[in-house]
OpenMM code with the backbone's topology and positions (N, CA, C; nanometers):
from openmm import Vec3, app, unit

residues = "UNK UNK UNK UNK UNK UNK UNK UNK UNK UNK UNK UNK UNK UNK UNK UNK".split()
positions = [
    Vec3(1.9637, 1.1661, 1.8480),
    Vec3(1.8573, 1.2019, 1.9439),
    Vec3(1.7848, 1.0755, 1.9916),
    Vec3(1.7698, 0.9821, 1.9010),
    Vec3(1.6954, 0.8596, 1.9377),
    Vec3(1.7881, 0.7604, 2.0090),
    Vec3(1.9147, 0.7584, 1.9666),
    Vec3(2.0088, 0.6607, 2.0264),
    Vec3(2.0423, 0.7016, 2.1697),
    Vec3(2.0624, 0.8287, 2.1918),
    Vec3(2.0977, 0.8725, 2.3285),
    Vec3(1.9793, 0.8494, 2.4219),
    Vec3(1.8585, 0.8731, 2.3715),
    Vec3(1.7368, 0.8585, 2.4578),
    Vec3(1.7142, 0.7094, 2.4828),
    Vec3(1.7380, 0.6270, 2.3831),
    Vec3(1.7140, 0.4820, 2.4007),
    Vec3(1.8148, 0.4249, 2.5008),
    Vec3(1.9375, 0.4741, 2.4950),
    Vec3(2.0406, 0.4229, 2.5874),
    Vec3(2.0076, 0.4657, 2.7306),
    Vec3(1.9638, 0.5875, 2.7473),
    Vec3(1.9325, 0.6354, 2.8842),
    Vec3(1.8119, 0.5620, 2.9401),
    Vec3(1.7144, 0.5374, 2.8559),
    Vec3(1.5921, 0.4683, 2.9029),
    Vec3(1.6263, 0.3218, 2.9354),
    Vec3(1.7111, 0.2617, 2.8568),
    Vec3(1.7447, 0.1180, 2.8784),
    Vec3(1.8348, 0.1061, 3.0012),
    Vec3(1.9213, 0.2022, 3.0228),
    Vec3(2.0122, 0.1939, 3.1380),
    Vec3(1.9491, 0.2543, 3.2630),
    Vec3(1.8408, 0.3297, 3.2451),
    Vec3(1.7757, 0.3944, 3.3609),
    Vec3(1.6509, 0.3177, 3.4024),
    Vec3(1.5855, 0.2557, 3.3074),
    Vec3(1.4604, 0.1833, 3.3402),
    Vec3(1.4775, 0.0339, 3.3132),
    Vec3(1.6013, -0.0101, 3.3068),
    Vec3(1.6216, -0.1529, 3.2777),
    Vec3(1.7334, -0.2104, 3.3640),
    Vec3(1.8382, -0.1334, 3.3839),
    Vec3(1.9499, -0.1843, 3.4654),
    Vec3(1.9335, -0.1402, 3.6101),
    Vec3(1.8793, -0.0244, 3.6313),
    Vec3(1.8607, 0.0260, 3.7686),
    Vec3(1.7382, -0.0408, 3.8257),
] * unit.nanometer
topology = app.Topology()
chain = topology.addChain("A")
for resn in residues:
    res = topology.addResidue(resn, chain)
    for name in ("N", "CA", "C"):
        topology.addAtom(name, app.Element.getBySymbol(name[0]), res)
């Protein structure tokens, strides 16, 4: 739950 949310936040609010 924490890994999937961290990946989405890092790829959604960091790469985009």
